[in-house]
C-alpha positions in Angstrom: 19.1 -2.5 -9.6 19.9 0.1 -6.9 23.0 -1.2 -5.0 21.3 -0.8 -1.6 18.5 -3.3 -2.7 19.8 -6.7 -1.8 16.9 -8.9 -2.7 16.4 -11.9 -5.0 13.6 -10.5 -7.2 12.5 -14.0 -8.2 11.7 -14.8 -4.6 8.9 -12.2 -4.5 5.6 -14.0 -4.7 3.2 -12.5 -7.3 -0.2 -13.2 -8.7 -0.9 -11.9 -12.2 -4.1 -11.7 -14.1 -3.3 -10.7 -17.7 -6.5 -10.6 -19.7 -6.2 -7.4 -21.6 -3.4 -7.0 -24.1 -1.9 -3.5 -24.4 -3.9 -2.3 -21.4 -2.4 -0.9 -18.1 -1.6 -3.1 -15.1 -2.9 -2.2 -11.6 -0.4 -3.2 -9.0 -1.9 -3.8 -5.5 0.2 -2.9 -2.5 -0.9 -4.6 0.7 -1.0 -3.1 4.2 1.4 -3.6 7.1 0.1 -7.1 8.0 -1.3 -8.1 4.6 -0.5 -10.3 1.6 -1.8 -11.5 -1.7 -4.5 -13.8 -0.2 -5.9 -11.1 2.1 -7.0 -9.0 -0.9 -9.6 -11.8 -1.7 -11.2 -11.2 -5.0 -11.1 -7.4 -4.9 -8.2 -7.0 -7.4 -9.8 -9.3 -10.0 -13.1 -7.5 -9.7 -11.5 -4.1 -10.2 -9.5 -5.5 -13.2 -12.8 -6.7 -14.8 -14.6 -3.4 -14.2 -11.7 -1.4 -15.7 -10.4 -3.9 -18.3 -7.0 -3.5 -16.8 -4.5 -6.3 -16.0 -3.8 -7.0 -12.4 -0.6 -7.8 -10.4 -0.6 -8.5 -6.7 2.6 -9.2 -4.8 3.8 -10.1 -1.3 6.6 -7.8 -0.1 9.7 -9.4 1.3 8.9 -11.0 4.7 5.2 -11.4 3.9 2.9 -14.2 2.6 4.7 -16.5 0.2 7.7 -14.2 -0.5 11.1 -14.9 0.9 12.0 -13.9 4.5 13.4 -10.5 5.4 17.0 -9.9 4.6 17.0 -7.8 7.8 13.9 -7.2 9.9 15.4 -4.2 11.6 13.8 -1.1 10.1 14.6 2.5 10.2 12.5 5.6 9.2 13.2 5.0 5.5 11.9 1.5 5.2 8.8 2.5 3.2 11.0 4.5 0.9 13.1 1.4 0.4 10.0 -0.5 -0.4 9.2 2.1 -3.1 12.6 1.7 -4.5 12.2 -2.1 -4.6 8.9 -1.8 -6.4 10.5 0.6 -8.9 13.0 -2.1 -9.6 10.3 -4.8 -9.7 8.3 -2.9 -12.3 11.3 -3.1 -14.6 11.9 -6.7 -13.7 8.2 -7.5 -14.6 8.6 -5.5 -17.8 5.5 -3.3 -17.1 5.0 -0.2 -19.1 1.6 1.3 -18.2 1.3 1.1 -14.4 -1.4 2.1 -11.9 -1.0 1.6 -8.1 -3.7 0.7 -5.6 -2.2 0.9 -2.1 -3.7 0.2 1.3 -2.2 1.7 4.5 1.6 1.1 4.3 0.9 0.2 0.7 -0.7 3.5 0.1 2.3 5.3 1.6 4.6 3.3 -0.7 2.4 4.3 -3.7 2.8 8.0 -2.8 6.5 7.7 -2.4 7.0 5.8 -5.6 4.8 8.3 -7.6 6.8 11.2 -6.0 10.3 9.7 -6.6 9.6 8.3 -10.0 6.9 10.6 -11.4 7.2 9.5 -15.0 6.7 5.8 -14.2 3.2 5.8 -12.7 0.0 6.8 -14.6 -2.3 7.0 -11.6 -2.6 6.0 -7.9 -5.3 5.0 -5.6 -4.7 5.0 -1.8 -6.7 3.8 1.2 -5.7 4.9 4.7 -2.3 6.1 3.6 -0.1 7.9 6.0 2.4 10.7 5.3 3.2 11.6 8.9 2.6 10.0 12.3 -0.3 11.0 14.6 -1.1 10.1 18.2 -4.1 8.3 16.8 -1.8 6.1 14.7 0.3 5.1 17.7 -2.7 4.4 19.9 -4.2 2.2 17.1 -1.0 0.2 16.8 -0.7 -0.3 20.6 -4.2 -1.8 20.5 -3.2 -4.2 17.8 -0.1 -5.2 19.9 -2.4 -6.0 22.8 -4.6 -8.1 20.5 -1.6 -9.9 19.2 -0.5 -10.8 22.7 -3.9 -11.7 24.2 -6.1 -13.1 21.3 -5.9 -15.5 18.4 -4.6 -12.7 16.1 -1.2 -14.4 15.8 -2.7 -17.7 14.7 -4.9 -15.9 12.1 -1.8 -14.2 10.7 0.2 -17.4 10.7 -2.3 -18.9 8.3 -1.0 -16.4 5.7 2.5 -15.6 6.7 3.6 -19.0 8.2 6.9 -19.0 10.2 7.5 -15.4 9.1 4.6 -14.1 11.3 6.5 -13.2 14.4 9.3 -11.4 12.6 6.8 -9.7 10.3 4.5 -8.4 13.0 7.3 -7.0 15.2 9.1 -5.5 12.3 6.0 -3.3 11.9 4.8 -2.8 15.5 8.2 -2.2 17.1 9.2 0.3 14.4 6.1 2.4 14.5 6.2 2.6 18.3 9.8 3.8 18.7 10.4 7.4 19.8 12.3 8.1 16.5 9.4 7.1 14.3 7.3 9.8 15.7 9.2 12.1 13.4 8.7 10.0 10.3 7.3 12.1 7.5 7.1 11.6 3.7 5.5 14.9 2.8 8.6 15.9 0.8 7.6 13.4 -1.9 4.0 14.6 -2.4 4.6 17.8 -4.4 6.5 15.7 -7.1 3.5 13.6 -7.8 2.3 14.4 -11.4 -0.1 11.6 -12.0 -3.8 11.7 -11.1 -4.5 10.4 -7.6 -7.6 9.1 -5.8 -7.2 9.3 -2.0 -9.7 7.2 -0.1 -10.2 7.2 3.7 -12.8 6.1 6.2 -14.0 8.9 8.3 -13.6 6.6 11.4 -10.1 5.3 10.4 -8.5 4.2 13.7 -5.0 4.9 12.4 -5.2 8.4 10.9 -7.3 11.5 10.8 -8.5 13.4 7.7 -5.4 15.7 8.1 -3.6 12.9 6.1 -6.0 13.3 3.2 -6.1 17.1 3.2 -2.3 17.4 3.2 -2.0 14.9 0.3 -4.7 16.6 -1.8 -3.3 20.1 -1.2 0.3 19.2 -2.0 0.1 17.1 -5.2 0.8 18.7 -8.6 -1.3 16.2 -10.5 -5.1 16.2 -10.3 -6.2 14.7 -7.1 -9.5 13.9 -5.5 -10.6 12.5 -2.2 -13.3 10.0 -1.2 -14.2 10.3 2.5 -16.5 7.4 3.6 -18.7 8.1 6.6 -18.8 5.4 9.3 -16.0 3.4 7.7 -12.7 2.5 9.3 -9.2 1.6 8.0 -10.1 -0.9 5.3 -12.8 0.5 2.9 -12.2 -2.2 0.3 -13.2 -4.8 2.8 -15.9 -2.8 4.6 -17.7 -1.4 1.5 -16.1 -3.3 -1.4 -18.8 -2.5 -4.0 -18.7 1.2 -3.3 -14.9 1.3 -3.5 -15.0 -0.8 -6.7 -17.5 1.5 -8.4 -15.7 4.8 -7.4 -12.2 3.5 -8.2 -13.3 2.1 -11.5 -14.8 5.5 -12.4 -11.6 7.2 -11.5 -9.5 4.8 -13.6 -11.8 5.0 -16.6 -11.2 8.8 -16.7 -7.4 8.4 -17.1 -5.8 8.9 -20.4 -4.0 5.8 -21.7 
């Protein structure tokens, strides 16, 4: 394990659905406020459609996983999460791996596929960011206001328990700092060799289609985009059947 990763790997909560021997495993990477439970039945349905195994996990500080070792984040926190996942893939003894990442999870998938290009066979992202836009910051500011003035905190507490406050501000406070305006992971994208399927809602409140265009134009592997009209930041929740069908088709075309 990388020496900068100080994390008890057995304290990471996972849900595994292993139905298909000798078939790939799709790892699901949740968003900035997500967890295993918030995926609902989407991962299992995709596993059934593709006859792939499924693994969903809570990152440290989320859901049923252990609390943060340190909730103070810098501009490389998503790269660190990619390094942790790289270590976890070995720990879980996975050989054929696909990634399905939403929002922060999508960014982690892109970094991992760029840093460890021989480890990942294909990636699917929804609402992934590779740089910060004004729209992103404005969207986060609105969520902060909801957290302060509505029942959003109690809703999140249902899934994250006593980690909720630390988890929320680890995300919200980091993305709204002056330094984070310069966060950028575009250097990893040209190293991505595996096929990629880049999904984004046309009305995504956290990022414009510039994110998609730059990803598609920079990857070395075959990449395709799916832009969904009238859809926001969570396509797998807003139009689950469509995302299932399109993603399953993408995965079935991969060479395993």
